[in-house]
PyMOL Python script that loads the backbone (N, CA, C, O; Angstrom):
from pymol import cmd

cmd.read_pdbstr("""\
ATOM      1  N   MET A   1       0.788  -1.209  -0.038  1.00  0.00           N
ATOM      2  CA  MET A   1       0.004   0.035   0.072  1.00  0.00           C
ATOM      3  C   MET A   1       1.054   1.354  -0.043  1.00  0.00           C
ATOM      4  O   MET A   1       2.145   1.458   0.518  1.00  0.00           O
ATOM      5  N   GLU A   2       0.511   2.163  -0.785  1.00  0.00           N
ATOM      6  CA  GLU A   2       1.293   3.539  -0.949  1.00  0.00           C
ATOM      7  C   GLU A   2       0.855   4.257   0.048  1.00  0.00           C
ATOM      8  O   GLU A   2      -0.293   4.165   0.484  1.00  0.00           O
ATOM      9  N   LYS A   3       1.849   5.136   0.550  1.00  0.00           N
ATOM     10  CA  LYS A   3       1.798   6.137   1.425  1.00  0.00           C
ATOM     11  C   LYS A   3       1.381   7.512   0.919  1.00  0.00           C
ATOM     12  O   LYS A   3       1.836   7.819  -0.183  1.00  0.00           O
ATOM     13  N   LEU A   4       0.617   8.366   1.515  1.00  0.00           N
ATOM     14  CA  LEU A   4       0.258   9.601   1.078  1.00  0.00           C
ATOM     15  C   LEU A   4       1.432  10.347   0.922  1.00  0.00           C
ATOM     16  O   LEU A   4       1.437  11.067  -0.076  1.00  0.00           O
ATOM     17  N   ILE A   5       2.531  10.377   1.703  1.00  0.00           N
ATOM     18  CA  ILE A   5       3.911  10.989   1.494  1.00  0.00           C
ATOM     19  C   ILE A   5       4.430  10.660   0.025  1.00  0.00           C
ATOM     20  O   ILE A   5       5.017  11.508  -0.647  1.00  0.00           O
ATOM     21  N   ASP A   6       4.215   9.582  -0.352  1.00  0.00           N
ATOM     22  CA  ASP A   6       4.662   9.273  -1.994  1.00  0.00           C
ATOM     23  C   ASP A   6       4.027  10.085  -2.633  1.00  0.00           C
ATOM     24  O   ASP A   6       4.716  10.384  -3.608  1.00  0.00           O
ATOM     25  N   PHE A   7       2.753  10.814  -2.645  1.00  0.00           N
ATOM     26  CA  PHE A   7       2.081  11.726  -3.610  1.00  0.00           C
ATOM     27  C   PHE A   7       2.409  12.947  -3.513  1.00  0.00           C
ATOM     28  O   PHE A   7       2.505  13.657  -4.514  1.00  0.00           O
ATOM     29  N   LEU A   8       2.646  13.411  -2.224  1.00  0.00           N
ATOM     30  CA  LEU A   8       2.867  14.629  -2.063  1.00  0.00           C
ATOM     31  C   LEU A   8       4.054  15.322  -2.719  1.00  0.00           C
ATOM     32  O   LEU A   8       5.013  14.593  -2.976  1.00  0.00           O
ATOM     33  N   ALA A   9       4.161  16.858  -3.091  1.00  0.00           N
ATOM     34  CA  ALA A   9       5.230  17.247  -3.801  1.00  0.00           C
ATOM     35  C   ALA A   9       5.645  18.656  -3.249  1.00  0.00           C
ATOM     36  O   ALA A   9       4.786  19.239  -2.588  1.00  0.00           O
ATOM     37  N   ASP A  10       6.588  19.139  -3.395  1.00  0.00           N
ATOM     38  CA  ASP A  10       6.704  20.402  -3.201  1.00  0.00           C
ATOM     39  C   ASP A  10       6.034  21.293  -4.193  1.00  0.00           C
ATOM     40  O   ASP A  10       6.093  20.913  -5.363  1.00  0.00           O
ATOM     41  N   PRO A  11       5.352  22.508  -3.918  1.00  0.00           N
ATOM     42  CA  PRO A  11       4.485  23.275  -4.621  1.00  0.00           C
ATOM     43  C   PRO A  11       5.564  23.978  -5.501  1.00  0.00           C
ATOM     44  O   PRO A  11       5.258  24.252  -6.661  1.00  0.00           O
ATOM     45  N   VAL A  12       6.510  24.215  -5.143  1.00  0.00           N
ATOM     46  CA  VAL A  12       7.682  25.309  -5.971  1.00  0.00           C
ATOM     47  C   VAL A  12       8.096  24.579  -7.013  1.00  0.00           C
ATOM     48  O   VAL A  12       7.645  24.730  -8.149  1.00  0.00           O
ATOM     49  N   ASP A  13       9.208  23.529  -6.618  1.00  0.00           N
ATOM     50  CA  ASP A  13      10.278  22.705  -7.736  1.00  0.00           C
ATOM     51  C   ASP A  13       9.369  21.148  -7.786  1.00  0.00           C
ATOM     52  O   ASP A  13       9.875  20.205  -8.394  1.00  0.00           O
ATOM     53  N   ARG A  14       8.278  21.020  -7.234  1.00  0.00           N
ATOM     54  CA  ARG A  14       7.329  19.684  -7.713  1.00  0.00           C
ATOM     55  C   ARG A  14       8.252  18.511  -7.139  1.00  0.00           C
ATOM     56  O   ARG A  14       7.877  17.433  -7.600  1.00  0.00           O
ATOM     57  N   GLY A  15       9.238  18.401  -6.358  1.00  0.00           N
ATOM     58  CA  GLY A  15       9.932  17.449  -5.947  1.00  0.00           C
ATOM     59  C   GLY A  15       9.619  17.000  -4.758  1.00  0.00           C
ATOM     60  O   GLY A  15       9.073  17.778  -3.975  1.00  0.00           O
ATOM     61  N   PRO A  16       9.895  15.647  -4.364  1.00  0.00           N
ATOM     62  CA  PRO A  16       9.611  14.865  -3.517  1.00  0.00           C
ATOM     63  C   PRO A  16       9.925  15.722  -2.069  1.00  0.00           C
ATOM     64  O   PRO A  16      10.782  16.602  -1.987  1.00  0.00           O
ATOM     65  N   LEU A  17       9.123  15.314  -1.043  1.00  0.00           N
ATOM     66  CA  LEU A  17       9.244  15.839   0.503  1.00  0.00           C
ATOM     67  C   LEU A  17       9.768  14.835   1.590  1.00  0.00           C
ATOM     68  O   LEU A  17       9.653  13.617   1.455  1.00  0.00           O
ATOM     69  N   VAL A  18      10.150  15.227   2.299  1.00  0.00           N
ATOM     70  CA  VAL A  18      10.810  14.134   3.722  1.00  0.00           C
ATOM     71  C   VAL A  18       9.808  14.689   4.480  1.00  0.00           C
ATOM     72  O   VAL A  18       9.480  15.874   4.412  1.00  0.00           O
ATOM     73  N   LEU A  19       9.362  13.947   5.131  1.00  0.00           N
ATOM     74  CA  LEU A  19       8.618  13.984   6.439  1.00  0.00           C
ATOM     75  C   LEU A  19       9.628  13.917   7.860  1.00  0.00           C
ATOM     76  O   LEU A  19      10.397  13.005   8.164  1.00  0.00           O
ATOM     77  N   GLN A  20       9.379  15.084   8.546  1.00  0.00           N
ATOM     78  CA  GLN A  20      10.214  15.196   9.576  1.00  0.00           C
ATOM     79  C   GLN A  20       9.049  15.277  10.921  1.00  0.00           C
ATOM     80  O   GLN A  20       8.536  16.291  11.394  1.00  0.00           O
ATOM     81  N   ARG A  21       8.872  14.025  11.277  1.00  0.00           N
ATOM     82  CA  ARG A  21       7.442  14.035  12.140  1.00  0.00           C
ATOM     83  C   ARG A  21       8.094  14.620  13.571  1.00  0.00           C
ATOM     84  O   ARG A  21       7.213  15.023  14.329  1.00  0.00           O
ATOM     85  N   ASP A  22       9.280  14.732  14.027  1.00  0.00           N
ATOM     86  CA  ASP A  22       9.502  15.318  15.323  1.00  0.00           C
ATOM     87  C   ASP A  22       9.439  16.751  15.354  1.00  0.00           C
ATOM     88  O   ASP A  22       9.384  17.364  16.420  1.00  0.00           O
ATOM     89  N   LYS A  23       9.446  17.363  14.135  1.00  0.00           N
ATOM     90  CA  LYS A  23       9.617  18.671  14.123  1.00  0.00           C
ATOM     91  C   LYS A  23       7.876  19.137  13.165  1.00  0.00           C
ATOM     92  O   LYS A  23       7.505  20.280  12.899  1.00  0.00           O
ATOM     93  N   GLU A  24       7.342  18.200  12.936  1.00  0.00           N
ATOM     94  CA  GLU A  24       5.571  18.449  12.490  1.00  0.00           C
ATOM     95  C   GLU A  24       5.507  18.915  11.011  1.00  0.00           C
ATOM     96  O   GLU A  24       4.495  19.494  10.616  1.00  0.00           O
ATOM     97  N   ARG A  25       6.547  18.682  10.186  1.00  0.00           N
ATOM     98  CA  ARG A  25       6.879  19.535   8.873  1.00  0.00           C
ATOM     99  C   ARG A  25       7.216  18.593   7.970  1.00  0.00           C
ATOM    100  O   ARG A  25       7.547  17.479   8.375  1.00  0.00           O
ATOM    101  N   LEU A  26       7.188  18.870   6.680  1.00  0.00           N
ATOM    102  CA  LEU A  26       7.518  18.380   5.594  1.00  0.00           C
ATOM    103  C   LEU A  26       8.625  19.210   4.929  1.00  0.00           C
ATOM    104  O   LEU A  26       8.461  20.418   4.759  1.00  0.00           O
ATOM    105  N   TYR A  27       9.747  18.586   4.551  1.00  0.00           N
ATOM    106  CA  TYR A  27      11.145  19.254   4.474  1.00  0.00           C
ATOM    107  C   TYR A  27      11.463  18.899   2.912  1.00  0.00           C
ATOM    108  O   TYR A  27      11.199  17.831   2.360  1.00  0.00           O
ATOM    109  N   ASN A  28      12.133  20.117   2.289  1.00  0.00           N
ATOM    110  CA  ASN A  28      12.670  19.860   0.736  1.00  0.00           C
ATOM    111  C   ASN A  28      14.003  20.156   0.983  1.00  0.00           C
ATOM    112  O   ASN A  28      14.295  21.319   1.262  1.00  0.00           O
ATOM    113  N   PRO A  29      15.052  19.110   0.916  1.00  0.00           N
ATOM    114  CA  PRO A  29      16.456  19.167   0.886  1.00  0.00           C
ATOM    115  C   PRO A  29      17.036  20.038  -0.056  1.00  0.00           C
ATOM    116  O   PRO A  29      18.087  20.629   0.192  1.00  0.00           O
ATOM    117  N   ARG A  30      16.339  20.178  -1.274  1.00  0.00           N
ATOM    118  CA  ARG A  30      17.076  20.831  -2.243  1.00  0.00           C
ATOM    119  C   ARG A  30      16.849  22.150  -2.306  1.00  0.00           C
ATOM    120  O   ARG A  30      17.612  22.799  -3.021  1.00  0.00           O
ATOM    121  N   THR A  31      15.850  22.800  -1.643  1.00  0.00           N
ATOM    122  CA  THR A  31      15.582  24.209  -1.664  1.00  0.00           C
ATOM    123  C   THR A  31      15.528  24.618   0.051  1.00  0.00           C
ATOM    124  O   THR A  31      15.169  25.725   0.450  1.00  0.00           O
ATOM    125  N   ARG A  32      15.833  23.819   0.685  1.00  0.00           N
ATOM    126  CA  ARG A  32      15.942  23.819   2.256  1.00  0.00           C
ATOM    127  C   ARG A  32      14.673  24.674   2.773  1.00  0.00           C
ATOM    128  O   ARG A  32      14.797  25.483   3.693  1.00  0.00           O
ATOM    129  N   LYS A  33      13.596  24.467   2.200  1.00  0.00           N
ATOM    130  CA  LYS A  33      12.334  24.949   2.625  1.00  0.00           C
ATOM    131  C   LYS A  33      11.701  24.023   3.556  1.00  0.00           C
ATOM    132  O   LYS A  33      12.081  22.862   3.408  1.00  0.00           O
ATOM    133  N   ALA A  34      10.726  24.242   4.596  1.00  0.00           N
ATOM    134  CA  ALA A  34       9.921  23.483   5.202  1.00  0.00           C
ATOM    135  C   ALA A  34       8.428  23.919   5.130  1.00  0.00           C
ATOM    136  O   ALA A  34       8.089  25.100   5.050  1.00  0.00           O
ATOM    137  N   TYR A  35       7.537  22.835   5.165  1.00  0.00           N
ATOM    138  CA  TYR A  35       5.968  23.238   5.292  1.00  0.00           C
ATOM    139  C   TYR A  35       5.625  22.725   6.445  1.00  0.00           C
ATOM    140  O   TYR A  35       6.097  21.633   6.758  1.00  0.00           O
ATOM    141  N   PRO A  36       4.815  23.344   7.234  1.00  0.00           N
ATOM    142  CA  PRO A  36       4.195  23.006   8.352  1.00  0.00           C
ATOM    143  C   PRO A  36       3.340  22.001   8.046  1.00  0.00           C
ATOM    144  O   PRO A  36       2.931  21.780   6.906  1.00  0.00           O
ATOM    145  N   ILE A  37       2.995  21.263   9.201  1.00  0.00           N
ATOM    146  CA  ILE A  37       1.701  20.508   9.333  1.00  0.00           C
ATOM    147  C   ILE A  37       0.966  20.832  10.381  1.00  0.00           C
ATOM    148  O   ILE A  37       1.427  20.642  11.507  1.00  0.00           O
ATOM    149  N   ARG A  38      -0.010  21.252  10.246  1.00  0.00           N
ATOM    150  CA  ARG A  38      -1.226  22.259  11.238  1.00  0.00           C
ATOM    151  C   ARG A  38      -2.288  20.851  11.398  1.00  0.00           C
ATOM    152  O   ARG A  38      -2.897  20.172  10.572  1.00  0.00           O
ATOM    153  N   HIS A  39      -2.180  20.814  12.665  1.00  0.00           N
ATOM    154  CA  HIS A  39      -3.807  19.865  12.667  1.00  0.00           C
ATOM    155  C   HIS A  39      -3.931  18.655  11.951  1.00  0.00           C
ATOM    156  O   HIS A  39      -5.052  18.280  11.605  1.00  0.00           O
ATOM    157  N   GLY A  40      -2.741  17.881  11.637  1.00  0.00           N
ATOM    158  CA  GLY A  40      -2.510  16.620  10.653  1.00  0.00           C
ATOM    159  C   GLY A  40      -2.680  17.180   9.228  1.00  0.00           C
ATOM    160  O   GLY A  40      -2.967  16.328   8.386  1.00  0.00           O
ATOM    161  N   VAL A  41      -2.564  18.395   8.816  1.00  0.00           N
ATOM    162  CA  VAL A  41      -2.781  18.624   7.419  1.00  0.00           C
ATOM    163  C   VAL A  41      -1.723  19.411   7.227  1.00  0.00           C
ATOM    164  O   VAL A  41      -1.408  20.356   7.950  1.00  0.00           O
ATOM    165  N   PRO A  42      -0.932  18.891   5.866  1.00  0.00           N
ATOM    166  CA  PRO A  42       0.170  19.792   5.342  1.00  0.00           C
ATOM    167  C   PRO A  42      -0.190  20.999   4.820  1.00  0.00           C
ATOM    168  O   PRO A  42      -1.175  21.122   4.092  1.00  0.00           O
ATOM    169  N   ALA A  43       0.759  22.191   5.231  1.00  0.00           N
ATOM    170  CA  ALA A  43       0.199  23.520   4.732  1.00  0.00           C
ATOM    171  C   ALA A  43       1.297  23.652   3.413  1.00  0.00           C
ATOM    172  O   ALA A  43       2.498  23.906   3.508  1.00  0.00           O
ATOM    173  N   LEU A  44       0.551  23.412   2.208  1.00  0.00           N
ATOM    174  CA  LEU A  44       1.508  23.223   1.011  1.00  0.00           C
ATOM    175  C   LEU A  44       1.598  24.332   0.054  1.00  0.00           C
ATOM    176  O   LEU A  44       2.032  24.309  -1.098  1.00  0.00           O
ATOM    177  N   GLN A  45       1.141  25.248   0.694  1.00  0.00           N
ATOM    178  CA  GLN A  45       1.457  26.716  -0.244  1.00  0.00           C
ATOM    179  C   GLN A  45       2.727  26.891  -0.381  1.00  0.00           C
ATOM    180  O   GLN A  45       3.524  26.239   0.292  1.00  0.00           O
ATOM    181  N   ALA A  46       3.188  27.979  -1.452  1.00  0.00           N
ATOM    182  CA  ALA A  46       4.728  28.364  -1.342  1.00  0.00           C
ATOM    183  C   ALA A  46       4.591  29.509  -0.190  1.00  0.00           C
ATOM    184  O   ALA A  46       5.561  29.571   0.565  1.00  0.00           O
ATOM    185  N   SER A  47       3.629  30.336   0.029  1.00  0.00           N
ATOM    186  CA  SER A  47       3.586  31.122   1.071  1.00  0.00           C
ATOM    187  C   SER A  47       3.813  30.650   2.322  1.00  0.00           C
ATOM    188  O   SER A  47       4.561  31.283   3.067  1.00  0.00           O
ATOM    189  N   ASP A  48       3.182  29.424   2.757  1.00  0.00           N
ATOM    190  CA  ASP A  48       3.828  28.572   4.064  1.00  0.00           C
ATOM    191  C   ASP A  48       4.932  28.140   4.186  1.00  0.00           C
ATOM    192  O   ASP A  48       5.316  27.728   5.280  1.00  0.00           O
ATOM    193  N   ALA A  49       5.674  28.128   3.153  1.00  0.00           N
ATOM    194  CA  ALA A  49       7.445  27.858   3.345  1.00  0.00           C
ATOM    195  C   ALA A  49       8.290  28.436   4.234  1.00  0.00           C
ATOM    196  O   ALA A  49       8.711  29.568   3.998  1.00  0.00           O
ATOM    197  N   GLU A  50       8.685  27.717   5.441  1.00  0.00           N
ATOM    198  CA  GLU A  50       9.599  28.482   6.176  1.00  0.00           C
ATOM    199  C   GLU A  50      11.245  28.181   5.547  1.00  0.00           C
ATOM    200  O   GLU A  50      11.421  27.299   4.706  1.00  0.00           O
ATOM    201  N   GLU A  51      12.212  28.898   5.990  1.00  0.00           N
ATOM    202  CA  GLU A  51      13.649  28.411   5.713  1.00  0.00           C
ATOM    203  C   GLU A  51      14.280  27.563   6.880  1.00  0.00           C
ATOM    204  O   GLU A  51      14.454  27.956   8.034  1.00  0.00           O
ATOM    205  N   ALA A  52      14.514  26.635   6.492  1.00  0.00           N
ATOM    206  CA  ALA A  52      15.082  25.574   7.466  1.00  0.00           C
ATOM    207  C   ALA A  52      16.633  25.584   7.623  1.00  0.00           C
ATOM    208  O   ALA A  52      17.463  24.966   6.957  1.00  0.00           O
ATOM    209  N   GLU A  53      16.800  26.350   8.559  1.00  0.00           N
ATOM    210  CA  GLU A  53      18.373  26.782   8.751  1.00  0.00           C
ATOM    211  C   GLU A  53      19.111  25.602   9.446  1.00  0.00           C
ATOM    212  O   GLU A  53      18.632  24.960  10.380  1.00  0.00           O
ATOM    213  N   GLY A  54      20.379  25.381   8.864  1.00  0.00           N
ATOM    214  CA  GLY A  54      21.059  24.244   9.692  1.00  0.00           C
ATOM    215  C   GLY A  54      20.505  22.751   9.038  1.00  0.00           C
ATOM    216  O   GLY A  54      20.839  21.710   9.603  1.00  0.00           O
ATOM    217  N   GLU A  55      19.795  22.723   8.036  1.00  0.00           N
ATOM    218  CA  GLU A  55      19.339  21.361   7.650  1.00  0.00           C
ATOM    219  C   GLU A  55      20.285  21.072   6.575  1.00  0.00           C
ATOM    220  O   GLU A  55      21.055  21.932   6.148  1.00  0.00           O
ATOM    221  N   SER A  56      20.238  19.781   6.094  1.00  0.00           N
ATOM    222  CA  SER A  56      21.246  19.233   5.035  1.00  0.00           C
ATOM    223  C   SER A  56      20.466  18.166   4.285  1.00  0.00           C
ATOM    224  O   SER A  56      21.000  17.539   3.370  1.00  0.00           O
TER     225      SER A  56
END
""", "prot")
cmd.dss("prot")
cmd.show_as("cartoon", "prot")
cmd.util.cbc("prot")
cmd.orient("prot")
């Protein structure tokens, strides 16, 4: 069975995202942007992206 994360993509570069459960966000290592997960729902609008300092 495929997981929802397999279908989600970054709204800017359309690449795959990495789930960071401990930080409750989806992370894009290529752009170093993170998208918050609010009340169990990913906020995947470009305006919701946050800079992810210190991530690799």
